[in-house]
N, C-alpha and C positions, 0 to 999 in steps of 0.2 A: 382741390385747393389744399395747400400744405399748411400745417399748423406752425406756430412759432412758440418756442419755449425758451424762457430766460429767467434768471434769478436776479433780484435786486436786494443787496444787503442794506440794512438800515440800523441806525442806532436809536435808542429810545424804545418806546413800547409799541406793540402791535396796534393798539388803539390809535396812536398818533399817526403812524404811516397809513393806516386804513382811512382815517379821517381826511388826510391829504388826498388819497386816491379817490375817495367818494366825492370830495369837493371838485376835483379836476374833472371827473366824469360827469357829474351833475351840472357843472357850469357849462358844459357843452350840450346839455339837453339829454344826457344819457341816464341810465339807471345802474345802480350799484347795490347789490343785495348780498348780504352775508354777515358773518360775525368775525371774531378775532382768530378763527381757525381756517375758514374757507368761505368761498362765495363765488359770485359771477357778476359780470358787468357787460353792458353794451352801450355803444354810442355811435351816432352818425358822423361820418367823415366824408365830406364832399359827396353827399347823397348816397353813400355806401355805408354799410354797417361794419363796425369793428366790435367783436364780442369775444369774450373769453372767461376764464376761470382763474381763481387764485387760491393758493394755500399758504399759510404762514407756518414756517418751520424755524423755530428759534428766532433769530434776527435776520431771517431771509424771507422775502416775499417771492414765491414761486408762481410765475405767470405762464399761462398757456393761452395763446390767441387762437381761437377756433375759426373765426371768420374775419376776413379783412379784404380790402380791395386788392386785386391782383397786382396793380401797379405800385403798391406801397410795400417796400421790403421790410422784413422783420426787424432789421437793425435800425430802421427809421422809427419804428414803433417803440423799440427798446430805448433809443436815445431820447425820444420825447418823454417817455414815462420816467426815466431816470432824472431828467431835468425837472419835471413837475414834482417828483417825490423827494427830491434832495433838499 
């Protein structure tokens, strides 16, 4: 299984973007663990797991998706996250 790597630029503070990310993940029954520098998350999607890690570098959220359903392309995950975090 291949990983997905993408960056999401944000304005405001790391606390604000991570609060949005945590809310989005936890609203789907997932877990979001970390701080304003780095962490990890996982959530179920159609009975499959999506999990990954994040790093905050300035005003950029660097995401690595480690596990995802094979039928879900990386760009679909990226589009979903950009929409939820904007």
